[in-house]
N, C-alpha and C positions, 0 to 999 in steps of 0.2 A: 504494500500500500504506500503510495507516494504522499508527499506533503501537499499543502494547500498553496494555490496561487494567490497573489495579493488581493485580487477581487473577492475570492472566496473567504479569505481571512477578514476582509472588511465587513462582510455580511454578518459575521458572528462576533465581531469585536466587542459590541456592547455587552453581550452575554458573557464573553470571556472576562471582561473587566469586572463585572459583578461577581463572577465565580472567584476570580483571583483576589478581590477585596475581602471576600469571606475567608478563603484559605490562608491568605497572607496576613490576616489581622494581627497575628502574634508578632510580626516583624516590627521593631520599635520605631523605625524611621520611615518617613514618606519616600525618601530616595531609594531605600531598600525595596519597598513595595513596588515602586515604579520599575526598578531594575528587574524584579521578579516577573512582572508582567511582560517586560521587553524580552526577557529570556524565553518565556513561554511562546511568544510570537515567533521568535527565531527558531525554536524547535519545530513549530508547526509549519513554517514556510517551506515550500519545496526547495530542495537543494541536496547535493550529493553528500556533503559533510556537515555535521551538526556540532562541530567543535566551535569554540568561541570566536575566533578570528573570522572565519567565513560567515558565521551568522551575523556578526556585527556589520560586515560589509553588505550583506543582503538587506539588512534592516535599514541601514542608512540613517538611523535616528539616535545612535548611541556610539560613543567612542569605545574601541576595543578594550582599552585599559580599564574603563569604568565597569564594563561587563565582566572582564577578567577578575577584577578585584571583588566584585559582588559574589562570584561563584567560588573563587579559590581562597580568598583572604578574609572577607568580611565575617565577623563573628556571630552572625545570626544563627539561632538555634533551629535546626531542621525538625526536631521532635514535635513541637506544637503544630507545625505545618502538616506533618504526616498524620498527627492525631485528627486534625480537622478534616483532612482529606478522607481518612478512613471512616470517620463518622458519617460524612456526606455520602460516600459511595456505598457503604453497607446499607444505609437507609434507602438509597435509591435503587440498588440492585435487588434488595431482598434476597441475598445470596443463598444459593442452594447448598454450597459447601465452601470451604477454604482449601486452597491447594498450595502445598509446599513446592518450591522450585529453586534451582540454582542455575546460574548462567555465567558464562565466561566473558571476560573483557580483555581481548587481545592487546598485548603491549609490546613495544620495542624497548629493549633495555631492561635494566634491573632496579631502577630507582623509584618506580611508582609503589605506593604503599600496598603491601600484601602480595606483590607480584612474585611469581616463581614459575618454573616449568611444572605443570600439573595437569591432570586430566580434566577436561570439561565436556560434559555430555552434550551441551549445545553446539560446541565446536566439533564434537565427534572425534577428538584426538587429544593427545598430550601436547600442550603448547605453552609458550610464555604468556601468562595471563593472570589477571585477578579473578576471583570468584565471588559473586554476590549471591546471597541467600535471601529469598523473599517469601512472604506469605501473601496469597492473593485471594480476594473474594471472587467467586465465580458462579455463574449460571450457564445454561446452555446458550445464552444469547450474548453474554458479555463477561468481562473480568477486569480486575484492576489490582495492582500491587497495593497492599495496605501498609507494609513495613519492610525494612531491609536490614541486613547485616553484611558487613564485608568480612569474608573469611580470611583469617590471618594464619598462614602456615607456621608450623612449629619453629622453623629456622629463624623466624622473625623475633623469637624470644631470646635468642642467643646473645651473649655479650658482644660478639663480633658485629652484631647488627645495630649496636647502640647509636652509631653515627647516622646510619640510614633512618632509624626510627626518629631521631631528632630532626633530620632534614624533612621528613614527611609530617612532622608535627603530630606524631602518633602519641596519644595520651599514655602516661606511664601505667595506668591501670588496665589498659587493653592488652590482652595476651591471647595466645592460641586457645581456641575452643573448637571441639569437633562441630561439624556442620549440624548434626542432629541436636546438639546442645544449643546452638544459636537459634534454631527453630523454637525450642522450648523457651528460650529467653524472649523471643519475639511474642510468643503466645502470652507470656506473663506480662509483657508490656501492654499488649492489646487488652488483656483482661483488666489491667489497671486503668485503661481508658473506658471500661465498661463494655467491651466488645469481646464476644466469645463465638467460636465457630459452631455452626449447626452440625457439621461433621468435617473432619480433616482428612485430606487425601494426599498421598505421597508415593513416590516411586520406590523401587527396591533399595536404592541407595540409603534411604531413611528407614523404610519399613522393615528391613532385615535386621536392624539394630534393636536388640532386646531392650536396652536401656531407654531407647526412644519410645517404644511402645509402652514400657512401664511408666515413663514420664507422662504420657498422655492419659494412661489409666489413673495415675495419681491426681491429675488435674480434672478428672471426670470428663475428658474430651472424647466424644465419639470419633471413630476413625475407620477408614477403609484404606489399607496400605498394601502396595505390591511387595511381594517377597520372592525369594529365590526358590527354585524347585527343590533344593536340598535342605531347606529349612526343616528342622525336626519337630515332630508332634506325636501325640498319642491320639487314638480314637477317644471320643467322649466317654465311653463306658469304662475306660481304664482308670483304676483307682489305686492309691498307695496301699500297701499292705504292711503288716507288722510281723516280723519274724518271731518264732517262738522264743520265749525267755528261758535261758539255760541256767538261771539261778545265780549267776555271777555278773558283777559289774552293773552298768546302767541298763535299764530296760530298753529294748529296741524301740525306735521311733518309726512312725509310718514312712515308707519309702516307695518310690516307683521302681520296681525291681526288673521290669522288662526294658529292653532297649527300645527307644523311640524309633519311629519310622520317618522317612523323608515324606514331604508332601506329595511327591510323585508316587511313592509307594502307596500312600493312602488313597490317592485318586485311582490308581490302577486297581486296587482291591475293590473299590466301589464299581468300577467298570463303566464302559461307554453307555451301557443300557440305562445307567442312572442319570445321564445327561438330559437336559431340557433345551430344545431349540426355541429361541424367542426373538422377537423384535424389541430391541432396547432403545431405539431412537428413530424418529422420522426426520431426516435431514433434507436439505435442498437437493441432494443427489440421490434421494430415494430412501428406502427403508434400510436401517442398519440391523443386520441379523447376526446371531451368533449361537453357539452351542455351549452351555455352561453346566457345571456340576457344583453343588454346594454340600458341605459336610460340617458337622459340629466336631471340633477337634480341641485338643489341649496343647498349645505350643509348648515345646519342651527343650528349648535351647538353654544355654548356661544361665542367662539372666533370669528367665522365668522359674527355673528350678531353684536357683539360689534364693529368690524372693519367697517362693513357696516354703522352703525350709525355714527361713527366718521368721515367717509369719505363722508357721505351723498350720498351713492350709493346703488344700488341693490346688493343683494347677487350674487356672481359670479356663472356662470353655469359650471358644471363639468360633466365629464363622470362618470356614475356608471356602473361598470362591475360586473356581478353576475354569479357565476358558479352554475348551477342547474342540478345535475345529474338525469338521467332517473330513475324513481322509487322513487325519494325523494319527500316528500310532500312540503318541503320548500328548498330554496337555502342553499348551504353549505359554500360559500365564497363570500366576497364582496371586491371590490377595488374602490377607487376614483382616477381619473386622470385629469390633467389639459392639456392634449394633444389637438391638434386642432380638431375641429368638424369633419373634413374630414378624421380623422384617421380610417383606416379599422379595422373592428372588429377583424380579425385574428391577426393584429399587436398588438392591446391591449391585447389580450389573451397571445400571445408569451411573451410580456414584463411582464405581471402579473405573469406568471409561470416560469420566468427565474431565480428566486432566487435559484432554485434547484442546479444550477451550483456551487454556493458558498458553499452551504451545503455539496455537494459532495467533493469539494476540501479541506474543513476543515478536512476531514478524513486524508489527507496527512499532513496538517499543524500540526495536533495533533498526529496522529498515527505514521507517518514516520519521522517528523521533530521536534517533541518534543515541540510544541508551549507552552503547559501547563506543561512542565517538569522543568521549571526554579525554583531553590530553594532559590534564593536570596530574600531579604526583601526590598531592597531600591528602590526608585523612578527611579533613573538613570538606575539601573540594569534591571528593568522590561522593560524600553523603549529600552535599548540596545538589550536585548534578542529578543523582538518581531520584532525589526527592522532586526536583523540578520536572524531570521527565515523567514521573508518576502523576504529578498534577496535570501536565498536558494531556497525558493519556486518559486520566480521569475525566477531564472536561470533554474530550472527544467522545468518550464512552457515553456520557450523559447526552451529548448531542445526538448520537445514534439512537439512544433510547427514546428521544423525542420523536424520531422518525424511524420506527422499527423496519428492519429489512428481514427477509427470510433467513432462517438460521443456516449457517454454513455447515457443511458436512464434515464429519470427523475424518 
């Protein structure tokens, strides 16, 4: 999706200014709010690069240095801006779910905050990049980032990186945290703003982490998360047993004495005859069909078993959802969900497959709004830029909701 030509931007400018006045109300100075609106217009205007210098040239209304200072150096706090944007968009979207995502920001050189050679799913390879972690409100018709974290690799905690940390103005209290922990941090911040997900969706990079699922359970957050085929679990009916007491030492405690199975093994034991073929979505390109199997299982990885022992309880029962296309000898995708037992199969499937909406909207965030075009190196500049891109995307999302179009196909 391309940007807007000046005539198109002029037709929406009044609504954009009203929206920006609301979202930027926390900025203390009028010149900061004016620069914020200018940056939004620069992001929305058609143009190949959305870094500061070419945007300032296209706008013709602000000096490059003024715009550069606003984004990279000015001390305005991005958190209240994100909070207001999240409040507005969650209210407008009436979101079906929240989606966890991370995305790569390609970089040349080694000086940008958080940069290193690392794998990025969006880039599809290991590359020199930053990684941003986001939580997004999503429906089948729209999505919008609600909050962000910049992933800081472990090497950035080393003493040898002290000079680079200082050059990037990286706060002393900011250190490496796993991506799954950054998501829990985001959820805690959003909860502090009075916002909680109706259900959280994540790919296997997060879903396979037992600590992440346990963190969601502890926060009473409903989830449907993708997991790997080799994730271990027991069938629902398996219970811990107590070995006979031999009269010496401590009395035996309940234990799961059988070896757990992989999710593939559990699905194969149920067999293809247990699968249901259903239509899970009606898109602009026709009906979306699939064949699915669901089972009640007890996830049995290291973390679930450790927590069960600590609490003296059984492993919790979860939904296992499996996609098993016709003609395939084994399933192709697996999800775990802590949704109620009465949840309909089609609802589980719709939620499991809803991540496509965010993946599609990232084309606009990157291709049209320049999410990964920022050329600054500092901590505050990165956060300012992704916040402003999220505001621009949020406004355009609201504009589309005013004039609904047919839903795109997954």
